[in-house]
C-alpha positions as a Markdown table, in Angstrom:
| # | Residue | x | y | z |
|---|---|---|---|---|
| 1 | Met | 16.8 | -25.4 | 2.5 |
| 2 | Ser | 19.9 | -24.6 | 1.0 |
| 3 | Lys | 23.0 | -24.8 | 3.2 |
| 4 | Lys | 23.9 | -21.1 | 3.3 |
| 5 | Phe | 21.0 | -20.7 | 4.5 |
| 6 | Gln | 22.3 | -22.7 | 7.8 |
| 7 | Leu | 25.4 | -21.0 | 8.2 |
| 8 | Lys | 26.3 | -18.6 | 11.6 |
| 9 | Ile | 26.3 | -15.2 | 11.0 |
| 10 | Ser | 30.4 | -15.7 | 11.9 |
| 11 | Gln | 30.8 | -18.3 | 9.6 |
| 12 | Ala | 29.3 | -16.3 | 6.8 |
| 13 | Leu | 31.3 | -13.5 | 7.7 |
| 14 | Asp | 34.8 | -15.4 | 7.5 |
| 15 | Lys | 33.7 | -16.7 | 4.3 |
| 16 | Leu | 33.2 | -13.3 | 2.9 |
| 17 | Gly | 36.5 | -11.9 | 4.5 |
| 18 | Lys | 38.1 | -14.1 | 2.5 |
| 19 | Leu | 36.5 | -12.1 | -0.6 |
| 20 | Asp | 36.7 | -8.8 | 1.1 |
| 21 | Lys | 39.6 | -7.6 | 3.0 |
| 22 | Asp | 37.7 | -4.2 | 4.1 |
| 23 | Ile | 35.1 | -6.8 | 5.7 |
| 24 | Lys | 38.0 | -8.7 | 7.5 |
| 25 | Glu | 39.4 | -5.7 | 9.1 |
| 26 | Ala | 36.0 | -4.3 | 10.0 |
| 27 | Val | 35.3 | -7.6 | 11.7 |
| 28 | Lys | 39.0 | -7.6 | 13.8 |
| 29 | Phe | 37.9 | -4.1 | 15.0 |
| 30 | Tyr | 34.0 | -4.3 | 16.1 |
| 31 | Gly | 33.4 | -7.9 | 16.6 |
| 32 | Tyr | 31.4 | -10.1 | 14.9 |
| 33 | Pro | 27.2 | -8.8 | 15.2 |
| 34 | Asp | 24.7 | -10.9 | 17.1 |
| 35 | Glu | 23.0 | -13.7 | 15.8 |
| 36 | Arg | 19.7 | -12.1 | 15.1 |
| 37 | Lys | 17.2 | -15.3 | 13.8 |
| 38 | Met | 13.9 | -14.2 | 13.9 |
| 39 | Pro | 10.9 | -16.5 | 13.1 |
| 40 | Ala | 9.2 | -17.1 | 9.6 |
| 41 | Ser | 5.7 | -15.9 | 10.7 |
| 42 | Phe | 3.5 | -13.4 | 9.7 |
| 43 | Glu | 4.6 | -11.3 | 13.2 |
| 44 | Thr | 8.4 | -10.8 | 11.5 |
| 45 | Leu | 6.7 | -9.7 | 8.1 |
| 46 | Thr | 4.6 | -7.4 | 9.9 |
| 47 | Arg | 7.0 | -6.3 | 11.9 |
| 48 | Ile | 9.3 | -5.5 | 9.3 |
| 49 | Ile | 6.8 | -3.7 | 7.3 |
| 50 | Ile | 6.2 | -1.3 | 10.3 |
| 51 | Gly | 9.7 | -0.4 | 10.2 |
| 52 | Gln | 9.6 | 0.6 | 6.8 |
| 53 | Gln | 10.8 | 4.8 | 6.4 |
| 54 | Ile | 10.5 | 5.0 | 10.5 |
| 55 | Ser | 13.0 | 5.2 | 12.5 |
| 56 | Arg | 13.8 | 2.2 | 14.5 |
| 57 | Lys | 12.5 | 4.0 | 17.7 |
| 58 | Val | 9.1 | 4.6 | 16.5 |
| 59 | Ala | 8.7 | 1.0 | 14.9 |
| 60 | Glu | 9.6 | -0.7 | 18.3 |
| 61 | Ala | 6.8 | 1.6 | 20.2 |
| 62 | Ile | 4.5 | 1.0 | 17.5 |
| 63 | Trp | 5.3 | -2.9 | 17.5 |
| 64 | Thr | 4.5 | -2.8 | 21.4 |
| 65 | Arg | 1.2 | -1.0 | 21.3 |
| 66 | Leu | 0.3 | -3.6 | 18.4 |
| 67 | Lys | 1.6 | -6.6 | 20.9 |
| 68 | Lys | -0.3 | -4.8 | 24.2 |
| 69 | Glu | -3.8 | -5.2 | 21.8 |
| 70 | Asn | -2.8 | -8.7 | 20.3 |
| 71 | Leu | -3.0 | -7.1 | 16.7 |
| 72 | Thr | -0.1 | -9.3 | 15.8 |
| 73 | Ile | -1.9 | -11.9 | 15.2 |
| 74 | Thr | -4.0 | -13.0 | 11.9 |
| 75 | Arg | -7.1 | -14.0 | 13.3 |
| 76 | Asn | -7.5 | -10.8 | 15.1 |
| 77 | Ile | -7.6 | -8.2 | 12.6 |
| 78 | Ile | -8.2 | -9.7 | 9.5 |
| 79 | Ser | -12.0 | -8.0 | 9.9 |
| 80 | Phe | -10.7 | -5.2 | 11.0 |
| 81 | Asn | -10.5 | -1.5 | 8.4 |
| 82 | Pro | -7.9 | 0.8 | 8.5 |
| 83 | Glu | -8.6 | 2.7 | 11.6 |
| 84 | Lys | -8.6 | 0.1 | 14.0 |
| 85 | Leu | -4.4 | -0.2 | 13.8 |
| 86 | Met | -4.3 | 3.4 | 12.6 |
| 87 | Arg | -5.2 | 4.2 | 16.3 |
| 88 | Val | -2.0 | 1.7 | 17.7 |
| 89 | Gly | 0.6 | 4.6 | 15.6 |
| 90 | Leu | 0.2 | 3.1 | 11.4 |
| 91 | Ser | 0.1 | 5.1 | 9.1 |
| 92 | Arg | -3.8 | 4.2 | 6.4 |
| 93 | Arg | -1.3 | 2.8 | 4.0 |
| 94 | Lys | 0.8 | 0.3 | 6.2 |
| 95 | Ser | -2.5 | -0.7 | 8.1 |
| 96 | Glu | -4.1 | -2.2 | 4.5 |
| 97 | Tyr | -0.9 | -3.5 | 4.1 |
| 98 | Ile | -1.0 | -5.7 | 6.9 |
| 99 | Ile | -4.5 | -6.3 | 6.9 |
| 100 | Gly | -4.3 | -7.6 | 3.5 |
| 101 | Ile | -1.0 | -9.7 | 4.3 |
| 102 | Ala | -3.2 | -11.2 | 6.7 |
| 103 | Lys | -6.2 | -12.2 | 4.6 |
| 104 | Ala | -3.7 | -13.6 | 2.3 |
| 105 | Thr | -2.0 | -15.9 | 5.5 |
| 106 | Thr | -5.4 | -17.0 | 6.8 |
| 107 | Glu | -6.2 | -17.9 | 2.9 |
| 108 | Gly | -3.2 | -19.8 | 2.1 |
| 109 | Lys | -1.7 | -17.8 | -0.4 |
| 110 | Leu | 0.7 | -16.8 | 2.0 |
| 111 | Asn | 2.5 | -19.9 | 3.4 |
| 112 | Phe | 5.7 | -19.3 | 5.5 |
| 113 | Asp | 6.7 | -23.3 | 5.8 |
| 114 | Glu | 6.0 | -23.3 | 2.2 |
| 115 | Leu | 8.8 | -20.2 | 1.9 |
| 116 | Thr | 11.3 | -21.8 | 3.7 |
| 117 | Lys | 11.8 | -24.6 | 1.1 |
| 118 | Lys | 12.5 | -22.0 | -1.8 |
| 119 | Ser | 15.7 | -20.4 | -2.7 |
| 120 | Gly | 15.7 | -16.7 | -2.2 |
| 121 | Gly | 15.1 | -15.8 | -5.8 |
| 122 | Lys | 12.0 | -17.3 | -5.5 |
| 123 | Ile | 11.0 | -16.6 | -1.9 |
| 124 | Lys | 11.2 | -12.6 | -2.7 |
| 125 | Glu | 9.6 | -13.0 | -6.4 |
| 126 | Gln | 6.4 | -14.6 | -3.7 |
| 127 | Leu | 6.6 | -11.9 | -1.1 |
| 128 | Thr | 7.0 | -8.8 | -3.5 |
| 129 | Ser | 3.5 | -10.1 | -5.1 |
| 130 | Phe | 2.0 | -8.4 | -2.1 |
| 131 | Arg | 1.1 | -5.3 | -1.7 |
| 132 | Gly | 2.9 | -3.2 | 0.6 |
| 133 | Ile | 6.2 | -5.5 | 0.2 |
| 134 | Gly | 9.1 | -3.9 | -1.4 |
| 135 | Asp | 12.4 | -5.0 | -2.1 |
| 136 | Trp | 13.8 | -3.9 | 1.1 |
| 137 | Thr | 11.1 | -5.9 | 3.1 |
| 138 | Ala | 11.3 | -9.1 | 1.3 |
| 139 | Asp | 15.5 | -9.0 | 1.6 |
| 140 | Asn | 15.1 | -8.2 | 5.1 |
| 141 | Phe | 12.4 | -11.1 | 5.7 |
| 142 | Arg | 15.0 | -13.3 | 3.8 |
| 143 | Leu | 18.1 | -11.9 | 6.0 |
| 144 | Phe | 16.5 | -12.3 | 9.5 |
| 145 | Ala | 13.5 | -14.8 | 9.0 |
| 146 | Leu | 15.3 | -17.3 | 7.1 |
| 147 | Gln | 19.1 | -16.4 | 7.2 |
| 148 | Asp | 19.7 | -16.0 | 3.8 |
| 149 | Phe | 23.2 | -14.3 | 3.9 |
| 150 | Asp | 22.7 | -13.7 | 0.2 |
| 151 | Ala | 19.9 | -11.1 | 0.5 |
| 152 | Trp | 20.7 | -7.6 | 0.0 |
| 153 | Pro | 18.8 | -4.8 | 1.4 |
| 154 | Gly | 20.7 | -2.4 | -0.2 |
| 155 | Gly | 18.6 | 0.6 | 0.0 |
| 156 | Asp | 19.1 | 0.9 | 3.6 |
| 157 | Leu | 20.3 | 4.6 | 4.6 |
| 158 | Ala | 22.0 | 3.5 | 7.6 |
| 159 | Leu | 24.2 | 0.5 | 5.5 |
| 160 | Gln | 24.7 | 3.1 | 2.8 |
| 161 | Glu | 26.4 | 5.5 | 5.4 |
| 162 | Ala | 28.1 | 2.2 | 6.8 |
| 163 | Met | 29.5 | 1.4 | 3.6 |
| 164 | Lys | 31.0 | 4.4 | 3.0 |
| 165 | Ile | 33.0 | 4.0 | 6.5 |
| 166 | Leu | 34.0 | 0.8 | 4.9 |
| 167 | Lys | 35.3 | 2.1 | 1.9 |
| 168 | Lys | 36.1 | 4.9 | 3.5 |
| 169 | Leu | 34.6 | 6.7 | 0.4 |
| 170 | Thr | 33.8 | 10.7 | 0.5 |
| 171 | Glu | 30.3 | 10.4 | -0.1 |
| 172 | Arg | 27.3 | 8.0 | 1.0 |
| 173 | Pro | 26.2 | 5.5 | -2.3 |
| 174 | Ser | 23.4 | 5.9 | -4.0 |
| 175 | Asn | 21.7 | 2.3 | -4.3 |
| 176 | Ile | 23.0 | 1.3 | -7.5 |
| 177 | Glu | 26.8 | 1.8 | -6.1 |
| 178 | Met | 25.5 | -0.4 | -3.5 |
| 179 | Asn | 24.4 | -2.9 | -5.9 |
| 180 | Arg | 27.9 | -2.8 | -7.5 |
| 181 | Leu | 29.9 | -2.7 | -4.1 |
| 182 | Ser | 28.1 | -5.8 | -2.9 |
| 183 | Glu | 28.5 | -8.0 | -6.0 |
| 184 | Pro | 32.0 | -9.4 | -5.0 |
| 185 | Trp | 30.5 | -10.4 | -1.8 |
| 186 | Ser | 27.7 | -12.8 | -3.4 |
| 187 | Pro | 26.4 | -14.8 | -2.0 |
| 188 | Tyr | 27.3 | -13.6 | 1.4 |
| 189 | Arg | 25.8 | -9.9 | 0.6 |
| 190 | Gly | 23.5 | -10.5 | 3.3 |
| 191 | Ala | 26.0 | -11.4 | 5.9 |
| 192 | Gly | 27.6 | -7.9 | 4.8 |
| 193 | Ala | 24.4 | -6.2 | 5.3 |
| 194 | Leu | 24.4 | -7.5 | 8.9 |
| 195 | Met | 28.4 | -6.6 | 9.6 |
| 196 | Leu | 27.3 | -2.5 | 7.8 |
| 197 | Trp | 24.1 | -2.2 | 10.4 |
| 198 | His | 27.0 | -3.4 | 13.3 |
| 199 | Ile | 29.2 | -0.9 | 11.8 |
| 200 | Tyr | 26.7 | 2.1 | 11.4 |
| 201 | Ala | 25.7 | 0.5 | 15.4 |
| 202 | Lys | 29.1 | 0.8 | 16.8 |
| 203 | Val | 30.0 | 4.3 | 15.2 |
| 204 | Lys | 26.5 | 6.0 | 16.0 |
| 205 | Ser | 27.1 | 4.7 | 19.6 |
| 206 | Asn | 30.5 | 6.5 | 19.6 |
| 207 | Gly | 29.7 | 9.8 | 17.9 |
| 208 | Lys | 32.6 | 9.8 | 15.4 |
| 209 | Pro | 33.4 | 7.4 | 12.4 |
| 210 | Ile | 36.9 | 5.3 | 13.0 |
């Protein structure tokens, strides 16, 4: 695994701060985000899929129900029909995605141990080849499960709102603008994403931007 996957968030942000003074000032003002390492596993990928396009609160509630029913283990769901997962709050489409990925995992088509040995680009290419895994999901998995601090889920609305604050923009940036603004951050764009989420959480809890 690349050395860039082995940095702590604080180390990656210190390096990013040398590339972008706004990040450096944000770290001084808000502090570092908490470490958020998750295992590279089917459970983690499932949890990220659940979080697609819904609020964090709703996603956590669905995840809790899945855990309670022992529906986060591949062998328990590979023979299910979508209706079984829909009863805990998942949409039919997400239910189909999760069942399909569970089958791919048990059949060896998706091997999480092998993923950890690949480059970020190869990881994303493989993950997005499965139905239900788009760029946002793949980049979040790279970031949280593999600590790939160059993964960039720039389509996330919270990141866009935080980028607006960080760069003192008049409007929330589009996906294209987010990619342009993050280009100078490479290879620490993922660390930048973690900082943006941190900013968003701080501003939201305070009720107003800085």
